[in-house]
Each structure stands twice: as structure tokens, then as C-alpha cells.
N, C-alpha and C positions, 0 to 999 in steps of 0.2 A: 450411468454416464458420469465420468469425472467432471468436477467443476471446471477444470481447465478447458473442456470442450466448449464452454460458453464464453471464453475470453478470446480477445483478438490475439493474433500471433505475437505481437510486440509484448503484450502483457504476459503471455506464457513464457516467452524467452526471458523477460525480466525476473519472473518468479523462479525459473530454472537457475538463473545466475545467482539470485539471492539464496536459494537452497544450497547451492554448491558452496558459496561463501560461508554459510552457516555450518555446513558439514566440515569444512576445513578449519575454520577459526572459532567456532562455537558462538554462544550468545553475545560475547563481548564484541564480535565483529560489527554489530549494529549500533553501537553506542554513537560515536562521532560520525562514522561513515554513513549511517542511516540518515542523520540530519543533513549531511552534505547532499546525499542522493535526493532527499525530499526537496531541498532548495533547488537543485539542478532541474529536476522534473517540473517543479513549479515554474521555473524560469522558462523552460521549453514550452510548456502549455501556454503561458502568457504570451510568449513571443510568436508562437505559431497560430494559436487559436484565439488569442485575445484575452484581455484581463477579465472580461465577464466570465469566460469559460473557466479560468483559474478560480475565480470566486465561487462559481458553481461547484467545482471539484472539491474545494476546501469545505464548503457547506455539506456536501455529501459525506466527506470523511468525518466531519464533526458529528453529523447525525449517526453514522455507523458507530463511532466511538461511544457516543452517549447511549445508543440503543444496546450495544453489547457490553457496556461497562468494562471496557478494556482497562486492565490494571486493578479491577475490583472483582471479587468472586461473584459469579452469577450462574447458578446451575441451570437456569432455564433459558438462557440467551442462545439464539440461533445465529451462528456467524454468517455474515453476509458477504465477506470479502475473502475468506480463507478457502 
């Protein structure tokens, strides 16, 4: 079963769009654009779900980054988001 089967439809569509952008523009597509997307999604979560939910989402992201060592080599890490 693909990981995307466990995601809600909105998340699957966002991943599809990001993959398409990466395929067209390469890794540089996510430099400034990714930061803007992150800010917009954070704003939407805070606006719709409340600030507490945004803080919870940020803590979850921080935990995943720390666990997986994103940006650092770690042969044993199991991705939780990819």
C-alpha cells in the first residue's frame, strides 16, 4: 500500500503539485517558494483551526526533523512524512 493511501485527499493533492513543480523546475523550485508555502499553510491552519493547532503542527514537524536528521546523513532513520 502506498503511503499516500494513508493521507487525506488535500495532502495527496498538495504532494502531487509539489512533485510536479519539482519535476519541472528542479530542486531550486523549493528555495523561496517553499518558505512562502510554509507560511501560507501555517496561516491557514491558524485561521481555520486555531493557533493551538498550528503550534501542535509545528511541534510535530520539529519532532520529525529531529528524529530523521533532515539535512544530516542518517542511514538508520525511517522517514515519517515521505
